[in-house]
N, C-alpha and C positions, 0 to 999 in steps of 0.2 A: 685470511691469508696466510700461507707457509712463507718462510723466508726461502730466498734463492741462496744457493751454495756460490763460492766464489767463481766456481766452473761453470755454474751454469750461468752466472750473470755473464761472464766473460764468453760464452758462447752465442748468446744472444746478442751481445755487444758485437762480437765477430760479424755475424751475420748481416745485422743492420748496415755496419759500416761498407761490408763488401757491397750491397745492394746499394747503398746511397753514393758511394765514391764511384762504383760502376756505371750508374744511371747519369750522374754527372759527368763522366767522363765520355758517355756516348753522347749524351747532348751537346757538349761542347765540339766534340770531333765532328758531329755530324749535323749541327745547328742549320745548316742552309742545305742540306742534303737528304731529303726527306726518304727516297728510295732507298739509300745507304743505311740510315739511321734504322729503316724498318728491317732490313737484313740483319743489321747487326744484332737488332733486339732479339730477333729469330734466335741467331747464332748464340747470343748471349744467355738467353733463357731456355737452356736446356733442361732435360726433365730433374738433372740432378739440383738444380736452384728450388725447383717447386717441391721437391722432397727435404731440402734443407729447410725451406720455409715452413713445412708442415711440421718437422720436429721440433722446431722452434717454438712454433704455436702451441704445439701440445706441451711442449715443457712448461710455457708460461701457463698455460688453461690449468695444469696440474696442481698449481699452488693454489688454487681457489677450490671452494668446496662445490662439490657437483651433485650434493643431495637437496632434494625440493625440500623446502620448509613446510610445514602444515599451511594448507590453504593455498599455496602459491605453486604456480605452472611452469616457473623459470629458475634455474639454479643460478648462482652465484655471476657464474659468466655471461650466461643470458641475459642477466639484468644489465650488468656492465656495458654489453656491445649491443644491447636492444636499440639505440639509435645512430649507430655508425652508419655513415653514409658511405655506402659502397661507390665505386665508379661505376658509371654509367656507360654501359656499351652504346655506342652510336648506331641509330638507326642508318639504313642504307643510303638513305637519300641525305642524311647528316653528314654521314661520311662522305659521299660524293662532293657534296657542297664544301666540306672542309680540303679535300683532295683539291679540288678546282682551284680554292681560294691560296692553295699552298704553291701550288705550281705558277700559279699568276704571278705572285710575289718571287719566285726563284727564276723565272725568265730575265734575260739580260735587257737591259734598258727599261725596267719595268720601277715605278717609283716605290720605295718602302722604307 
């Protein structure tokens, strides 16, 4: 693995900090307001966020060898990320159940 320059490390750290702090602020501000949270997330995750995330990911990946070793079908990055547990998107039924439960908790007088 190649080493990061100070500028690259700061770029990655700045993006992760913006992401973590932004999500924390959204979660805190809209903790009990799911619809507002959903709209705030849509507002916050504009295309530039995804572009910046892709740039940071590419920078990180560039530090690893992308050459296949003899007899192997995965490069260094693919091996490291082979067992990453991606976020699972809910099925329509799971989402409807989740939404109903959250709305139930948000109603005045409901016990939570």
